[in-house]
DSSP file (Angstrom, degrees, kcal/mol; ACC not computed):
  #  RESIDUE AA STRUCTURE BP1 BP2  ACC     N-H-->O    O-->H-N    N-H-->O    O-->H-N    TCO  KAPPA ALPHA  PHI   PSI    X-CA   Y-CA   Z-CA
    1    1 A M              0   0    0      0, 0.0     2,-0.4     0, 0.0     0, 0.0   0.000 360.0 360.0 360.0 136.6  -13.6  -23.5    4.3
    2    2 A I        -     0   0    0      1,-0.0     2,-0.9     2,-0.0     0, 0.0  -0.631 360.0-150.2 -79.7 130.1  -13.7  -20.2    6.3
    3    3 A N        -     0   0    0     -2,-0.4     2,-0.2    50,-0.0    -1,-0.0  -0.843  17.9-168.6-104.1  98.0  -15.4  -17.4    4.4
    4    4 A L        -     0   0    0     -2,-0.9    -2,-0.0     1,-0.1     0, 0.0  -0.596  21.8-116.6 -86.4 145.8  -13.8  -14.1    5.5
    5    5 A S     >  -     0   0    0     -2,-0.2     4,-2.4     1,-0.1     5,-0.2  -0.343  30.6-106.8 -71.5 161.1  -15.3  -10.8    4.7
    6    6 A P  H  > S+     0   0    0      0, 0.0     4,-2.0     0, 0.0     5,-0.1   0.862 121.9  55.0 -57.6 -35.1  -13.2   -8.4    2.5
    7    7 A T  H  > S+     0   0    0      2,-0.2     4,-2.0     1,-0.2     5,-0.1   0.924 108.5  46.4 -65.4 -43.9  -12.5   -6.3    5.6
    8    8 A L  H  > S+     0   0    0      2,-0.2     4,-2.7     1,-0.2    -1,-0.2   0.869 110.1  53.7 -66.9 -35.2  -11.1   -9.3    7.5
    9    9 A K  H  X S+     0   0    0     -4,-2.4     4,-2.7     1,-0.2    -1,-0.2   0.882 108.1  51.6 -63.6 -36.5   -9.0  -10.2    4.4
   10   10 A G  H  X S+     0   0    0     -4,-2.0     4,-3.0    -5,-0.2    -2,-0.2   0.885 108.8  50.1 -64.5 -39.6   -7.7   -6.6    4.6
   11   11 A V  H  X S+     0   0    0     -4,-2.0     4,-2.7     2,-0.2     5,-0.2   0.943 112.7  46.2 -63.6 -47.6   -6.8   -7.1    8.2
   12   12 A V  H  X S+     0   0    0     -4,-2.7     4,-2.2     2,-0.2    -2,-0.2   0.938 115.7  46.4 -59.3 -47.7   -5.0  -10.3    7.5
   13   13 A T  H  X S+     0   0    0     -4,-2.7     4,-2.4     1,-0.2    -2,-0.2   0.938 113.5  48.2 -61.0 -48.9   -3.2   -8.7    4.5
   14   14 A G  H  X S+     0   0    0     -4,-3.0     4,-2.4     1,-0.2    -1,-0.2   0.897 111.3  49.6 -60.9 -42.7   -2.3   -5.6    6.4
   15   15 A L  H  X S+     0   0    0     -4,-2.7     4,-2.4     2,-0.2    -1,-0.2   0.886 111.1  49.6 -66.3 -37.9   -0.9   -7.5    9.4
   16   16 A L  H  X S+     0   0    0     -4,-2.2     4,-2.5    -5,-0.2    -2,-0.2   0.911 110.9  50.3 -64.5 -41.2    1.2   -9.7    7.1
   17   17 A M  H  X S+     0   0    0     -4,-2.4     4,-2.5     2,-0.2    -2,-0.2   0.908 111.3  48.2 -63.1 -41.8    2.5   -6.6    5.4
   18   18 A I  H  X S+     0   0    0     -4,-2.4     4,-2.7     2,-0.2     5,-0.2   0.921 111.0  50.7 -64.4 -44.0    3.4   -5.0    8.7
   19   19 A A  H  X S+     0   0    0     -4,-2.4     4,-2.4     1,-0.2    -2,-0.2   0.921 112.3  46.6 -60.3 -44.5    5.1   -8.2    9.9
   20   20 A V  H  X S+     0   0    0     -4,-2.5     4,-2.5     2,-0.2    -1,-0.2   0.915 112.4  50.7 -63.8 -43.0    7.2   -8.4    6.7
   21   21 A S  H  X S+     0   0    0     -4,-2.5     4,-2.5     2,-0.2    -2,-0.2   0.917 111.3  47.4 -61.9 -44.2    8.1   -4.7    7.0
   22   22 A I  H  X S+     0   0    0     -4,-2.7     4,-2.9     2,-0.2    -1,-0.2   0.917 111.8  50.7 -63.5 -43.0    9.2   -5.1   10.6
   23   23 A A  H  X S+     0   0    0     -4,-2.4     4,-2.0    -5,-0.2    -2,-0.2   0.910 111.2  48.3 -61.7 -42.4   11.3   -8.2    9.7
   24   24 A I  H  X S+     0   0    0     -4,-2.5     4,-2.8     2,-0.2     5,-0.4   0.930 114.4  45.5 -64.0 -45.3   12.9   -6.3    6.8
   25   25 A Y  H  X S+     0   0    0     -4,-2.5     4,-2.5     1,-0.2    -2,-0.2   0.909 112.0  51.7 -65.9 -40.9   13.7   -3.3    9.0
   26   26 A A  H  < S+     0   0    0     -4,-2.9    -1,-0.2    -5,-0.2    -2,-0.2   0.872 117.3  39.6 -62.7 -36.4   15.0   -5.5   11.9
   27   27 A R  H  < S+     0   0    0     -4,-2.0    -2,-0.2    -5,-0.2    -1,-0.2   0.887 133.3  18.8 -80.7 -40.9   17.3   -7.4    9.5
   28   28 A F  H  < S-     0   0    0     -4,-2.8    -3,-0.2     2,-0.3    -2,-0.2   0.580  90.7-126.6-113.1 -13.1   18.6   -4.5    7.3
   29   29 A G  S  < S+     0   0    0     -4,-2.5     2,-0.3    -5,-0.4    -4,-0.2   0.562  83.0  47.2  78.3   7.3   17.9   -1.3    9.3
   30   30 A N  S    S-     0   0    0     -6,-0.4    -2,-0.3    -5,-0.0    -1,-0.2  -0.952  75.5-123.1-161.2 178.4   16.0    0.3    6.4
   31   31 A F  S    S+     0   0    0     -2,-0.3     5,-0.1     1,-0.1    -6,-0.1   0.085  79.8 103.0-115.1  20.0   13.3   -0.2    3.8
   32   32 A E        +     0   0    0     -4,-0.1    -1,-0.1     3,-0.1     2,-0.0   0.626  58.0  89.6 -85.3 -13.9   15.5    0.6    0.8
   33   33 A G  S >  S-     0   0    0     -3,-0.1     3,-1.1     1,-0.1     4,-0.1  -0.221  89.3-106.4 -79.2 172.8   16.2   -2.9   -0.5
   34   34 A Q  G >  S+     0   0    0      1,-0.2     3,-1.8     2,-0.1     4,-0.2   0.618 105.9  83.3 -74.9 -12.0   14.1   -4.8   -3.0
   35   35 A L  G >  S+     0   0    0      1,-0.3     3,-2.1     2,-0.2     4,-0.5   0.754  73.8  74.6 -63.6 -22.0   12.7   -7.1   -0.3
   36   36 A I  G X> S+     0   0    0     -3,-1.1     4,-1.2     1,-0.3     3,-0.8   0.743  79.7  73.7 -62.9 -19.9   10.1   -4.4    0.5
   37   37 A F  H <> S+     0   0    0     -3,-1.8     4,-2.6     1,-0.2    -1,-0.3   0.727  81.9  69.8 -66.1 -19.7    8.4   -5.6   -2.7
   38   38 A I  H <> S+     0   0    0     -3,-2.1     4,-2.1    -4,-0.2    -1,-0.2   0.922  98.2  50.1 -59.5 -42.7    7.3   -8.7   -0.8
   39   39 A S  H <> S+     0   0    0     -3,-0.8     4,-1.8    -4,-0.5    -2,-0.2   0.904 110.5  48.5 -62.3 -41.9    5.0   -6.4    1.2
   40   40 A Y  H  X S+     0   0    0     -4,-1.2     4,-2.4     2,-0.2    -1,-0.2   0.880 109.3  52.8 -67.3 -37.3    3.6   -4.9   -2.0
   41   41 A L  H  X S+     0   0    0     -4,-2.6     4,-2.9     1,-0.2    -1,-0.2   0.879 106.9  53.1 -64.6 -36.6    3.1   -8.4   -3.4
   42   42 A L  H  X S+     0   0    0     -4,-2.1     4,-2.7     2,-0.2    -1,-0.2   0.897 107.7  52.1 -62.5 -39.1    1.2   -9.3   -0.3
   43   43 A Y  H  X S+     0   0    0     -4,-1.8     4,-2.0     2,-0.2    -2,-0.2   0.948 112.4  43.7 -61.4 -49.8   -1.0   -6.2   -0.9
   44   44 A I  H  X S+     0   0    0     -4,-2.4     4,-2.7     1,-0.2    -2,-0.2   0.919 114.2  51.8 -60.6 -43.8   -1.7   -7.3   -4.5
   45   45 A G  H  X S+     0   0    0     -4,-2.9     4,-2.9     1,-0.2    -2,-0.2   0.878 107.3  52.2 -62.0 -39.5   -2.3  -10.8   -3.3
   46   46 A G  H  X S+     0   0    0     -4,-2.7     4,-2.0     2,-0.2    -1,-0.2   0.905 112.2  44.9 -64.6 -41.8   -4.8   -9.7   -0.6
   47   47 A I  H  X S+     0   0    0     -4,-2.0     4,-2.5     2,-0.2     5,-0.2   0.922 114.5  48.9 -67.5 -42.9   -6.8   -7.7   -3.1
   48   48 A A  H  X S+     0   0    0     -4,-2.7     4,-3.1     2,-0.2     5,-0.3   0.922 109.2  53.2 -61.3 -44.0   -6.7  -10.6   -5.5
   49   49 A W  H  X S+     0   0    0     -4,-2.9     4,-2.1     1,-0.2    -1,-0.2   0.923 111.2  47.0 -55.1 -47.1   -7.7  -13.1   -2.8
   50   50 A T  H  X S+     0   0    0     -4,-2.0     4,-1.9     1,-0.2    -2,-0.2   0.930 116.3  42.5 -61.6 -47.8  -10.7  -10.9   -2.0
   51   51 A L  H  X S+     0   0    0     -4,-2.5     4,-2.3     2,-0.2    -2,-0.2   0.872 113.7  49.9 -73.3 -37.3  -11.8  -10.5   -5.6
   52   52 A I  H  X S+     0   0    0     -4,-3.1     4,-1.1     2,-0.2    -1,-0.2   0.918 110.8  50.5 -66.5 -42.2  -11.3  -14.1   -6.7
   53   53 A A  H >< S+     0   0    0     -4,-2.1     3,-0.5    -5,-0.3     4,-0.3   0.911 111.8  48.7 -60.6 -40.7  -13.3  -15.3   -3.7
   54   54 A Y  H >< S+     0   0    0     -4,-1.9     3,-1.7     1,-0.2    -2,-0.2   0.890 104.3  59.0 -65.1 -39.0  -16.0  -12.9   -4.7
   55   55 A S  H 3< S+     0   0    0     -4,-2.3    -1,-0.2     1,-0.3    -2,-0.2   0.755 103.0  54.3 -63.6 -22.5  -15.9  -14.1   -8.3
   56   56 A R  T << S+     0   0    0     -4,-1.1    -1,-0.3    -3,-0.5    -2,-0.2   0.524  88.7 100.2 -88.4  -6.5  -16.7  -17.6   -7.0
   57   57 A M  S <  S-     0   0    0     -3,-1.7     2,-1.5    -4,-0.3    -3,-0.0  -0.492  81.1-119.9 -80.6 151.1  -19.8  -16.5   -5.1
   58   58 A E  S    S+     0   0    0     -2,-0.2     2,-0.3     2,-0.0    -1,-0.1  -0.603  73.4 110.4 -90.2  75.2  -23.3  -17.0   -6.6
   59   59 A V  S    S-     0   0    0     -2,-1.5     2,-0.3    -5,-0.2    -2,-0.0  -0.919  81.0 -80.5-139.7 164.5  -24.3  -13.3   -6.7
   60   60 A L        -     0   0    0     -2,-0.3     2,-0.5     1,-0.0    -2,-0.0  -0.550  50.5-156.7 -66.8 126.5  -24.9  -10.7   -9.3
   61   61 A K        +     0   0    0     -2,-0.3     2,-0.3     4,-0.1    -1,-0.0  -0.937  23.3 156.2-116.4 122.6  -21.5   -9.4  -10.3
   62   62 A T     >  -     0   0    0     -2,-0.5     4,-2.5     1,-0.1     5,-0.2  -0.824  57.7 -99.5-128.9 171.3  -20.9   -6.0  -11.9
   63   63 A F  H  > S+     0   0    0     -2,-0.3     4,-3.0     1,-0.2     5,-0.2   0.910 124.5  54.6 -58.0 -40.3  -17.8   -3.8  -12.0
   64   64 A K  H  > S+     0   0    0      1,-0.2     4,-2.3     2,-0.2    -1,-0.2   0.913 108.8  46.0 -60.7 -44.2  -19.4   -1.8   -9.1
   65   65 A T  H  > S+     0   0    0      2,-0.2     4,-1.8     1,-0.2    -1,-0.2   0.889 113.9  48.9 -70.5 -37.1  -19.8   -4.9   -6.9
   66   66 A Y  H  X S+     0   0    0     -4,-2.5     4,-2.4     2,-0.2     5,-0.2   0.955 112.4  48.2 -61.6 -48.8  -16.3   -6.1   -7.7
   67   67 A F  H  X S+     0   0    0     -4,-3.0     4,-3.1     1,-0.2    -2,-0.2   0.888 108.2  54.9 -61.8 -38.6  -14.8   -2.7   -6.9
   68   68 A T  H  X S+     0   0    0     -4,-2.3     4,-2.2    -5,-0.2    -1,-0.2   0.911 108.7  48.4 -60.1 -42.8  -16.8   -2.5   -3.6
   69   69 A Q  H  X S+     0   0    0     -4,-1.8     4,-1.4     2,-0.2    -2,-0.2   0.944 114.5  44.8 -62.8 -47.9  -15.3   -5.8   -2.5
   70   70 A G  H  X S+     0   0    0     -4,-2.4     4,-3.1     1,-0.2     5,-0.3   0.895 110.8  55.0 -62.6 -40.3  -11.7   -4.7   -3.4
   71   71 A F  H  X S+     0   0    0     -4,-3.1     4,-2.7     1,-0.2     5,-0.3   0.915 103.6  54.2 -59.9 -44.7  -12.3   -1.3   -1.8
   72   72 A K  H  X S+     0   0    0     -4,-2.2     4,-0.8     1,-0.2    -1,-0.2   0.865 114.1  43.2 -59.3 -35.7  -13.3   -2.9    1.5
   73   73 A C  H  X S+     0   0    0     -4,-1.4     4,-2.1     2,-0.2     3,-0.3   0.963 117.1  42.4 -72.9 -54.2  -10.0   -4.8    1.5
   74   74 A F  H  X S+     0   0    0     -4,-3.1     4,-2.4     1,-0.2    -2,-0.2   0.784 110.2  55.6 -73.0 -24.7   -7.7   -2.1    0.4
   75   75 A I  H  X S+     0   0    0     -4,-2.7     4,-2.2    -5,-0.3    -1,-0.2   0.869 109.0  49.3 -71.2 -33.7   -9.1    0.6    2.6
   76   76 A T  H  X S+     0   0    0     -4,-0.8     4,-2.3    -5,-0.3    -2,-0.2   0.923 112.1  47.3 -67.4 -44.6   -8.6   -1.6    5.6
   77   77 A V  H  X S+     0   0    0     -4,-2.1     4,-2.9     2,-0.2     5,-0.2   0.925 111.2  52.1 -61.2 -44.4   -5.0   -2.3    4.5
   78   78 A T  H  X S+     0   0    0     -4,-2.4     4,-2.3     1,-0.2    -2,-0.2   0.929 109.1  50.0 -57.9 -46.5   -4.4    1.5    3.9
   79   79 A F  H  X S+     0   0    0     -4,-2.2     4,-2.2     1,-0.2    -1,-0.2   0.929 113.1  45.8 -57.9 -47.8   -5.7    2.2    7.4
   80   80 A L  H  X S+     0   0    0     -4,-2.3     4,-2.6     1,-0.2    -2,-0.2   0.905 112.9  49.6 -64.4 -41.4   -3.4   -0.3    9.0
   81   81 A M  H  X S+     0   0    0     -4,-2.9     4,-2.8     2,-0.2    -1,-0.2   0.840 109.6  51.8 -69.1 -32.1   -0.4    0.8    7.0
   82   82 A V  H  X S+     0   0    0     -4,-2.3     4,-2.7    -5,-0.2     5,-0.2   0.932 111.6  46.5 -67.5 -45.6   -1.0    4.5    8.0
   83   83 A I  H  X S+     0   0    0     -4,-2.2     4,-2.6    -5,-0.2     5,-0.3   0.933 115.1  47.4 -60.6 -45.6   -1.2    3.6   11.6
   84   84 A F  H  X S+     0   0    0     -4,-2.6     4,-3.2     2,-0.2     5,-0.3   0.938 112.6  48.7 -60.7 -48.0    2.0    1.5   11.3
   85   85 A T  H  X S+     0   0    0     -4,-2.8     4,-2.5     2,-0.2     5,-0.2   0.935 113.9  45.7 -59.5 -48.5    3.8    4.2    9.4
   86   86 A F  H  X S+     0   0    0     -4,-2.7     4,-2.0     2,-0.2    -1,-0.2   0.949 117.6  43.1 -60.5 -50.5    2.9    6.9   11.9
   87   87 A G  H  X S+     0   0    0     -4,-2.6     4,-2.0    -5,-0.2    -2,-0.2   0.907 113.9  51.0 -63.2 -42.7    3.8    4.7   14.9
   88   88 A F  H  X S+     0   0    0     -4,-3.2     4,-1.1    -5,-0.3    -1,-0.2   0.921 111.1  47.4 -62.4 -45.1    7.0    3.4   13.3
   89   89 A L  H  < S+     0   0    0     -4,-2.5     7,-0.2    -5,-0.3    -1,-0.2   0.858 110.9  52.1 -67.1 -34.7    8.2    6.9   12.5
   90   90 A K  H  < S+     0   0    0     -4,-2.0    -1,-0.2    -5,-0.2    -2,-0.2   0.872 113.3  45.0 -65.1 -36.6    7.4    8.2   16.0
   91   91 A M  H  < S+     0   0    0     -4,-2.0    -2,-0.2     1,-0.2    -1,-0.2   0.601 113.0  51.5 -85.8 -11.7    9.4    5.2   17.5
   92   92 A T    >X  +     0   0    0     -4,-1.1     3,-1.7    -3,-0.2     4,-0.6  -0.634  57.2 165.9-125.5  74.3   12.4    5.6   15.2
   93   93 A P  H 3>  +     0   0    0      0, 0.0     4,-2.0     0, 0.0     3,-0.3   0.696  68.0  78.2 -63.5 -16.9   13.5    9.2   15.3
   94   94 A G  H 3> S+     0   0    0      1,-0.2     4,-2.5     2,-0.2     5,-0.2   0.815  86.5  59.0 -61.0 -30.0   16.8    8.1   13.6
   95   95 A M  H <> S+     0   0    0     -3,-1.7     4,-2.3     2,-0.2    -1,-0.2   0.903 105.7  47.7 -66.3 -40.1   14.9    8.0   10.3
   96   96 A K  H  X S+     0   0    0     -4,-0.6     4,-2.4    -3,-0.3    -2,-0.2   0.909 112.8  48.9 -65.7 -41.3   14.0   11.6   10.5
   97   97 A E  H  X S+     0   0    0     -4,-2.0     4,-2.4     2,-0.2    -2,-0.2   0.892 110.4  50.6 -65.9 -39.5   17.6   12.5   11.5
   98   98 A E  H  X S+     0   0    0     -4,-2.5     4,-2.5     2,-0.2    -1,-0.2   0.915 110.9  48.9 -63.8 -42.9   18.9   10.5    8.5
   99   99 A M  H  X S+     0   0    0     -4,-2.3     4,-2.7     2,-0.2    -2,-0.2   0.920 111.0  51.0 -60.9 -43.6   16.5   12.3    6.2
  100  100 A A  H  X S+     0   0    0     -4,-2.4     4,-2.7     1,-0.2    -2,-0.2   0.907 111.0  47.5 -62.5 -42.6   17.6   15.7    7.6
  101  101 A Q  H  X S+     0   0    0     -4,-2.4     4,-2.4     2,-0.2    -1,-0.2   0.918 113.4  47.6 -65.9 -42.9   21.3   14.9    7.1
  102  102 A N  H  X S+     0   0    0     -4,-2.5     4,-2.3     2,-0.2    -2,-0.2   0.902 113.4  48.4 -63.2 -40.9   20.7   13.7    3.6
  103  103 A Y  H  X S+     0   0    0     -4,-2.7     4,-2.6     2,-0.2    -2,-0.2   0.916 110.5  51.1 -65.8 -43.2   18.6   16.8    2.8
  104  104 A R  H  X S+     0   0    0     -4,-2.7     4,-2.5     1,-0.2    -2,-0.2   0.933 111.0  48.5 -58.6 -46.8   21.3   19.1    4.3
  105  105 A T  H  X S+     0   0    0     -4,-2.4     4,-2.5     1,-0.2    -1,-0.2   0.909 111.1  50.7 -60.5 -43.3   24.0   17.4    2.2
  106  106 A E  H  X S+     0   0    0     -4,-2.3     4,-1.5     1,-0.2    -1,-0.2   0.919 111.6  47.4 -61.2 -44.5   21.8   17.8   -0.9
  107  107 A L  H  X S+     0   0    0     -4,-2.6     4,-1.1     2,-0.2     5,-0.5   0.891 112.0  49.8 -65.8 -39.8   21.2   21.5   -0.3
  108  108 A I  H >< S+     0   0    0     -4,-2.5     3,-0.6     1,-0.2    -2,-0.2   0.926 109.2  52.1 -63.3 -44.3   24.9   22.1    0.4
  109  109 A N  H 3< S+     0   0    0     -4,-2.5    -1,-0.2     1,-0.2    -2,-0.2   0.793 100.9  61.3 -64.7 -28.5   25.9   20.4   -2.8
  110  110 A Q  H 3< S-     0   0    0     -4,-1.5    -1,-0.2    -5,-0.2    -2,-0.2   0.857  90.9-156.9 -66.0 -33.4   23.5   22.5   -4.8
  111  111 A G    <<  +     0   0    0     -4,-1.1    -3,-0.1    -3,-0.6    -2,-0.1   0.592  62.2 101.1  72.7  12.6   25.5   25.5   -3.7
  112  112 A D        +     0   0    0     -5,-0.5     2,-0.3     2,-0.1    -1,-0.1   0.232  65.5  74.6-114.1  15.7   22.8   28.1   -4.1
  113  113 A K  S    S-     0   0    0     -6,-0.3    -2,-0.1    -5,-0.1     0, 0.0  -0.944  75.0-122.0-127.9 147.8   21.7   28.6   -0.4
  114  114 A T     >  -     0   0    0     -2,-0.3     4,-2.6     1,-0.1     5,-0.2  -0.453  34.9-107.5 -77.9 159.9   23.3   30.3    2.5
  115  115 A P  H  > S+     0   0    0      0, 0.0     4,-2.4     0, 0.0     5,-0.2   0.868 122.2  52.4 -56.0 -36.5   24.0   28.2    5.7
  116  116 A A  H  > S+     0   0    0      2,-0.2     4,-2.2     1,-0.2     5,-0.2   0.909 109.6  48.0 -66.7 -41.6   21.1   30.0    7.4
  117  117 A E  H  > S+     0   0    0      2,-0.2     4,-2.6     1,-0.2     5,-0.2   0.910 111.5  50.9 -63.7 -42.0   18.7   29.1    4.6
  118  118 A I  H  X S+     0   0    0     -4,-2.6     4,-2.6     1,-0.2     5,-0.2   0.936 110.2  48.7 -61.2 -46.6   19.9   25.5    4.6
  119  119 A E  H  X S+     0   0    0     -4,-2.4     4,-2.4     1,-0.2    -1,-0.2   0.900 111.9  49.3 -62.5 -40.8   19.3   25.2    8.4
  120  120 A T  H  X S+     0   0    0     -4,-2.2     4,-2.2     2,-0.2    -1,-0.2   0.919 112.4  47.6 -63.3 -44.3   15.8   26.7    8.1
  121  121 A M  H  X S+     0   0    0     -4,-2.6     4,-2.4     2,-0.2    -2,-0.2   0.893 112.1  49.3 -65.8 -40.0   14.9   24.4    5.3
  122  122 A V  H  X S+     0   0    0     -4,-2.6     4,-2.4     2,-0.2    -1,-0.2   0.914 110.3  50.7 -66.3 -42.7   16.2   21.3    7.1
  123  123 A L  H  X S+     0   0    0     -4,-2.4     4,-2.2    -5,-0.2    -2,-0.2   0.905 111.3  48.7 -62.0 -41.0   14.3   22.3   10.3
  124  124 A K  H  X S+     0   0    0     -4,-2.2     4,-1.9     2,-0.2    -2,-0.2   0.921 110.3  51.2 -63.0 -44.1   11.1   22.7    8.3
  125  125 A A  H  X S+     0   0    0     -4,-2.4     4,-0.6     1,-0.2    -2,-0.2   0.906 111.3  47.8 -61.2 -41.5   11.7   19.3    6.6
  126  126 A K  H >< S+     0   0    0     -4,-2.4     3,-0.7     1,-0.2     4,-0.4   0.892 108.9  54.8 -65.0 -39.3   12.2   17.7   10.0
  127  127 A E  H 3< S+     0   0    0     -4,-2.2     4,-0.3     1,-0.2    -1,-0.2   0.873 118.5  32.9 -62.2 -38.2    9.0   19.4   11.4
  128  128 A Y  H 3X S+     0   0    0     -4,-1.9     4,-2.9     1,-0.1    -1,-0.2   0.332  88.7 104.2-101.9   6.5    6.8   18.0    8.6
  129  129 A Y  H <X S+     0   0    0     -3,-0.7     4,-2.8    -4,-0.6     5,-0.2   0.929  83.7  41.8 -57.7 -52.6    8.6   14.6    8.0
  130  130 A I  H  > S+     0   0    0     -4,-0.4     4,-2.5     1,-0.2     5,-0.2   0.915 116.7  48.8 -65.7 -42.1    6.1   12.4    9.8
  131  131 A T  H  > S+     0   0    0     -4,-0.3     4,-2.4     2,-0.2    -1,-0.2   0.923 113.4  47.9 -61.5 -43.8    3.1   14.2    8.3
  132  132 A Q  H  X S+     0   0    0     -4,-2.9     4,-2.5     2,-0.2    -2,-0.2   0.936 113.7  45.6 -63.5 -47.6    4.7   14.0    4.8
  133  133 A Q  H  X S+     0   0    0     -4,-2.8     4,-2.0    -5,-0.2    -1,-0.2   0.889 113.6  49.5 -65.6 -38.9    5.5   10.3    5.0
  134  134 A T  H  X S+     0   0    0     -4,-2.5     4,-2.3    -5,-0.2    -1,-0.2   0.908 111.3  49.6 -66.0 -41.3    2.1    9.5    6.4
  135  135 A S  H  X S+     0   0    0     -4,-2.4     4,-2.6    -5,-0.2    -2,-0.2   0.908 110.1  50.5 -63.2 -42.2    0.4   11.4    3.6
  136  136 A L  H  X S+     0   0    0     -4,-2.5     4,-3.0     1,-0.2    -1,-0.2   0.884 108.8  52.8 -62.5 -38.0    2.5    9.6    1.0
  137  137 A T  H  X S+     0   0    0     -4,-2.0     4,-2.5     2,-0.2     5,-0.3   0.934 109.9  47.9 -62.0 -46.5    1.5    6.3    2.6
  138  138 A I  H  X S+     0   0    0     -4,-2.3     4,-2.3     1,-0.2     5,-0.3   0.960 115.3  44.3 -58.1 -52.3   -2.2    7.2    2.4
  139  139 A F  H  X S+     0   0    0     -4,-2.6     4,-2.8     1,-0.2     5,-0.3   0.931 114.1  49.5 -60.7 -47.5   -1.9    8.3   -1.3
  140  140 A F  H  X S+     0   0    0     -4,-3.0     4,-3.2     1,-0.2     5,-0.3   0.946 114.1  42.9 -59.4 -51.3    0.2    5.4   -2.3
  141  141 A Y  H  X S+     0   0    0     -4,-2.5     4,-2.1    -5,-0.2    -1,-0.2   0.859 116.3  47.7 -69.6 -34.1   -2.0    2.6   -0.8
  142  142 A L  H  X S+     0   0    0     -4,-2.3     4,-2.1    -5,-0.3    -1,-0.2   0.935 116.7  43.3 -68.3 -44.5   -5.2    4.2   -2.0
  143  143 A F  H  X S+     0   0    0     -4,-2.8     4,-2.6    -5,-0.3    -2,-0.2   0.956 117.5  44.4 -64.9 -50.5   -3.9    4.8   -5.5
  144  144 A A  H  X S+     0   0    0     -4,-3.2     4,-2.8    -5,-0.3     5,-0.3   0.904 113.5  51.7 -62.1 -41.5   -2.3    1.3   -5.8
  145  145 A G  H  X S+     0   0    0     -4,-2.1     4,-2.3    -5,-0.3    -1,-0.2   0.895 110.7  48.4 -62.2 -40.2   -5.3   -0.4   -4.3
  146  146 A T  H  X S+     0   0    0     -4,-2.1     4,-2.6     2,-0.2    -2,-0.2   0.946 113.7  45.8 -64.1 -48.7   -7.6    1.4   -6.8
  147  147 A V  H  X S+     0   0    0     -4,-2.6     4,-2.6     2,-0.2     5,-0.2   0.937 115.2  46.2 -61.5 -47.9   -5.4    0.4   -9.7
  148  148 A V  H  X S+     0   0    0     -4,-2.8     4,-2.7     1,-0.2     5,-0.3   0.915 113.5  49.7 -62.7 -43.1   -5.0   -3.2   -8.6
  149  149 A T  H  X S+     0   0    0     -4,-2.3     4,-2.5    -5,-0.3     5,-0.2   0.919 111.9  47.8 -62.7 -44.1   -8.7   -3.5   -7.9
  150  150 A V  H  X S+     0   0    0     -4,-2.6     4,-2.5     2,-0.2    -2,-0.2   0.943 114.6  45.9 -62.0 -47.8   -9.7   -2.1  -11.3
  151  151 A I  H  X S+     0   0    0     -4,-2.6     4,-2.3     1,-0.2    -2,-0.2   0.947 116.4  43.1 -63.0 -49.8   -7.3   -4.4  -13.2
  152  152 A I  H  X S+     0   0    0     -4,-2.7     4,-2.8     1,-0.2     5,-0.2   0.898 113.8  52.5 -66.0 -38.7   -8.2   -7.6  -11.3
  153  153 A S  H  X S+     0   0    0     -4,-2.5     4,-2.5    -5,-0.3    -1,-0.2   0.926 110.1  48.3 -61.0 -44.6  -11.9   -6.8  -11.5
  154  154 A M  H  X S+     0   0    0     -4,-2.5     4,-2.3    -5,-0.2    -2,-0.2   0.912 112.4  49.0 -62.9 -42.2  -11.7   -6.2  -15.3
  155  155 A I  H  X S+     0   0    0     -4,-2.3     4,-2.4     2,-0.2    -2,-0.2   0.948 113.0  46.4 -62.2 -48.5   -9.8   -9.5  -15.7
  156  156 A L  H  X S+     0   0    0     -4,-2.8     4,-2.2     1,-0.2    -2,-0.2   0.872 112.7  50.3 -64.9 -36.4  -12.3  -11.5  -13.6
  157  157 A M  H  X S+     0   0    0     -4,-2.5     4,-2.3    -5,-0.2    -1,-0.2   0.893 111.6  47.8 -68.3 -38.4  -15.2   -9.9  -15.4
  158  158 A S  H  X S+     0   0    0     -4,-2.3     4,-2.2     2,-0.2    -2,-0.2   0.876 111.2  50.8 -71.0 -35.3  -13.8  -10.7  -18.9
  159  159 A V  H  X S+     0   0    0     -4,-2.4     4,-2.2     2,-0.2    -2,-0.2   0.924 111.2  48.7 -64.1 -43.6  -13.0  -14.3  -17.8
  160  160 A R  H  X S+     0   0    0     -4,-2.2     4,-2.3     1,-0.2    -2,-0.2   0.913 111.5  48.8 -63.1 -42.9  -16.6  -14.7  -16.6
  161  161 A K  H  X S+     0   0    0     -4,-2.3     4,-2.7     1,-0.2    -1,-0.2   0.881 109.3  53.6 -64.6 -37.1  -17.9  -13.2  -19.9
  162  162 A G  H  X S+     0   0    0     -4,-2.2     4,-2.3     2,-0.2    -1,-0.2   0.900 109.7  47.4 -63.0 -41.4  -15.7  -15.6  -21.8
  163  163 A H  H  X S+     0   0    0     -4,-2.2     4,-2.2     2,-0.2    -2,-0.2   0.895 112.7  49.0 -67.2 -39.5  -17.1  -18.6  -19.8
  164  164 A Q  H  X S+     0   0    0     -4,-2.3     4,-1.9     2,-0.2    -2,-0.2   0.911 112.1  48.7 -65.6 -41.1  -20.7  -17.4  -20.4
  165  165 A H  H  X S+     0   0    0     -4,-2.7     4,-2.0     2,-0.2    -2,-0.2   0.903 110.7  50.9 -64.3 -41.6  -20.0  -16.9  -24.1
  166  166 A Q  H  X S+     0   0    0     -4,-2.3     4,-2.1     1,-0.2    -1,-0.2   0.895 109.1  50.9 -63.8 -40.7  -18.5  -20.4  -24.3
  167  167 A R  H  X S+     0   0    0     -4,-2.2     4,-0.9     1,-0.2    -1,-0.2   0.877 108.7  52.4 -64.8 -36.5  -21.5  -21.9  -22.6
  168  168 A T  H  < S+     0   0    0     -4,-1.9     3,-0.4     1,-0.2    -2,-0.2   0.903 110.1  48.0 -64.8 -41.5  -23.8  -20.2  -25.1
  169  169 A I  H  < S+     0   0    0     -4,-2.0    -2,-0.2     1,-0.2    -1,-0.2   0.886 110.3  52.1 -65.9 -39.5  -21.8  -21.6  -28.1
  170  170 A N  H  <        0   0    0     -4,-2.1    -1,-0.2     1,-0.2    -2,-0.2   0.656 360.0 360.0 -74.7 -16.0  -21.9  -25.1  -26.6
  171  171 A T     <        0   0    0     -4,-0.9    -1,-0.2    -3,-0.4    -2,-0.2   0.467 360.0 360.0 -97.0 360.0  -25.7  -25.1  -26.1
């Protein structure tokens, strides 16, 4: 069996997520459907893969060591997804234009802005679109990776303690 490092597991996970994202966009032209959750499930699966593999190793296991393993995986995925998001948005200017049109429509429907104010706000939104989306990607993947790592680490630590307690009772 090949023993991949958490970083390499993150690379594998991130590349699979990118492939799924590209396939979804190629098929549907957007990321708005529920199929994008496949990518998120891959993210959870990659972190779980890393932590479960670590739980089977004969090493001292603490919450800190579990979290470190998960962190190495999810920070790699985050890095890859940020690069993908930035590059993808640069290569698909239609997404920025679609956002601008939707934002313009929303502002018009609110009815409390002049046409000049609306145009200024839309231009600002377009100017910062890629930065905003990339920042959201960073925040989302770091936050989700942290939460998933904490939850899975706690579960694996409690399972391990349960097995140790059971062995104590049986002896």
